[in-house]
Structures are given as C-alpha cells and as structure tokens.
C-alpha positions, 0 to 999 in steps of 0.5 A: 441577413441570416447565415445560411449555415445556421438558418432554416430553409424558411429563411431562404424561400424560392420567391416565385413558388406557389407557397400553398403547395410547399411541403417541409420534411424534417430530416434526421438520419445516421446514414442519409444518402448524398450524391456527389456524382451522377446516379445510375441504378443497376439491379435495383441498387443505386450506383454513383462514383462518389456518394456518402451516407452521412449522419445529418439533421435538417430539413427538406422542402418541396416547392411547385413553381408558379407558371410564370417562373422557371427552374432556371430562375429557382436554381439561380436564386439558390446559387446566388444565396450560396455564392453570397455565403461562400459555400463551395459547390461540390458537384452539379449536373444538368439534364441526362448527365445527372442520370434518370429522374425516377431514381432521384425522385423515388430512390434518393429523395423519396418524393414521387412528385419529382418524377419528371423528364430526364433532359429537364432536371438539374442538381447541385450539392454545396458545402459550408463551414460555420464559424463554430466549425459545424459543417452544412450541406445544401442540396438543390434539385429541380425538374420539369414534369410531363405536364410541364409543371416545375418543382424544386426540392431543397435539403439543408443539412447539418452533418455530424462531427467526424463524418467525411464529406467528399470534396469539403475540406480536402481542397485549399479554400483559396482555390474555387472551381472549376466552372466548366465552359463548353466551347464550339467553333474554329475561327470564332468560338461560342461558349455555353455557360449559365448566367449564374456561372458568369455571376459566380466568376465575377464575384470570385474574381472581384476579390482582392488579389484573385487570379483567374486560371483558364484551363483549355481542353479539347477532344482529339479528333480523327486524323488530328495530331496532339499539337493540332488539338492543343492549338485549338484548345489554346485558341478557345481559351484565348477567345474566352480570355477576351470575353472575360476582359470585356466583362471586367476581368482584366488580362493581367488577372488571368493565366492560361494553361493548355493541356488540350486533349491530355486531361482525362477525367471520369466525371461526365461533365469534364469531357470534350471541348471546354475551358475550365475556370479556376479562381485562386484568391490572394 
C-alpha cells in the first residue's frame, strides 16, 4: 500500500468517479491559500479566522461522481485513507457552516465547476508528517451543483520547510480530536454523527492503552440555572457513553468531563448541545 504522504493522488482515486471527467492540476506556489476555518467574503476579500498562505508543491484533482454514487461516499473514502495513514484532521465543516460555495469554487480553488449549493458542500484539511520529516496537507471539498451532479476536489500538497501550518505539530500527537457529536433530547437522546466519525473513533480507541474522553457541553437556556444546564450535558454524555460501550468501547476505557455551558469557542462547529470525543493514546 503506497504511503499517502509521498504518493500521487493517482494512487488514491475516488472509486466511483467518472474518470473520463477527471481533471488534474499541478500546484506549485510560494503562497498557496489554505483555510483552517469557515470562509467569508467581505468587500471582495476572503476572510477566515484561520488561514495560511504556504509554499507548496503538489497537485489538485477534480472528479465528477457517477450518478449512483454520492458526496458522502467520496468523503468517507478519503477519510478512511487519511485515518489509515494516521493523518490529523486540522479542520472540517459541512453545509452553510463552511461559508458560501461560490467563494470556495472561484476564490479559493479556482474551479468554477465546483459552484454549487451552500447547504450541500463539505470540506476538510488534514496534515501528515512523513518519516523524513516532510509535511503534507490533503484538502477534500465536495459539492452538489444545482443540476444535482456531484463533484469532489482534492489537493495533496507538500509544504515547504519552515512554514507554519495551523494545528499541525502544535498539539501532542497522542491527543486526537475532537470528534464533535451534536445531541438532542431530554429523557432519551439522539446523537447526530457521521459513519466516518464512528469508524474513526473505533480505530483510535482500538489502540492499546487509548482513553476516550467524552466532554459534555450544553446551551444555557432561558430561565435555566448553570447547574441545570450542566446536568443536561452530563446526562447526554452518559447516554453517549452507553452507546460507545455497546459498540465496543468499554466503560473502563472512557472518562467523562462536563463543562456544560461553560465552554466558549469561536469555531461555529463547536457550539450548542454536543459531546466532544477526544482520544488520548497510551
């Protein structure tokens, strides 16, 4: 199996793409724009809380998916590839939380074909460090156009020495996450998370000595005390803990922490009622 951090994207194709519509672009730049947070456009300027212009060389590839495939399947494919090679997801988003599709298509990737619907798009950027110390970024963007055709844009980039990559190398490599799981309910709870996130958690938790930390957050509702909001978060975290136990992560491998409404983050994905899953390796 080729190594992701040294291979061409040709070695990692989307298996359900219409390859006749495949388009590959060589990328070599002293200031290639990479976003690590949602995008906005203000007065024709790109705004993002975390972005970098990096010296890179690599390639981008555009796929049109066959009509019996889906964006979700394509994204899951690349997430499996990244997880298998211990890549670290530095940022991901879905739907309108990513920003406007036309900005991603025209201003960031320079691919008009990617112009689609704001509520049917997603993006992730992951970082890898090769055995020789070289650092690589992999970007995956998927979108559904107005005609319901679906596309995937992937960039695989080697980053020049000395450049700072937000989030890569600044966090202990033993700490992975967070995997964000929104929750709803009161007596019973419903958890909204992707199959790819469940597989990622299972893979990380299967490592010897790994501890899964469930961090429970809640919104402070009108006329609700801090203690009441924190109790709701605790019950949701306990409920998700039971789900994890039934799916192969034993209770003695889990730790629950409950900030409730006390956790404040600028990241729009880290808002509201949710449990954040963090895995600490042994």
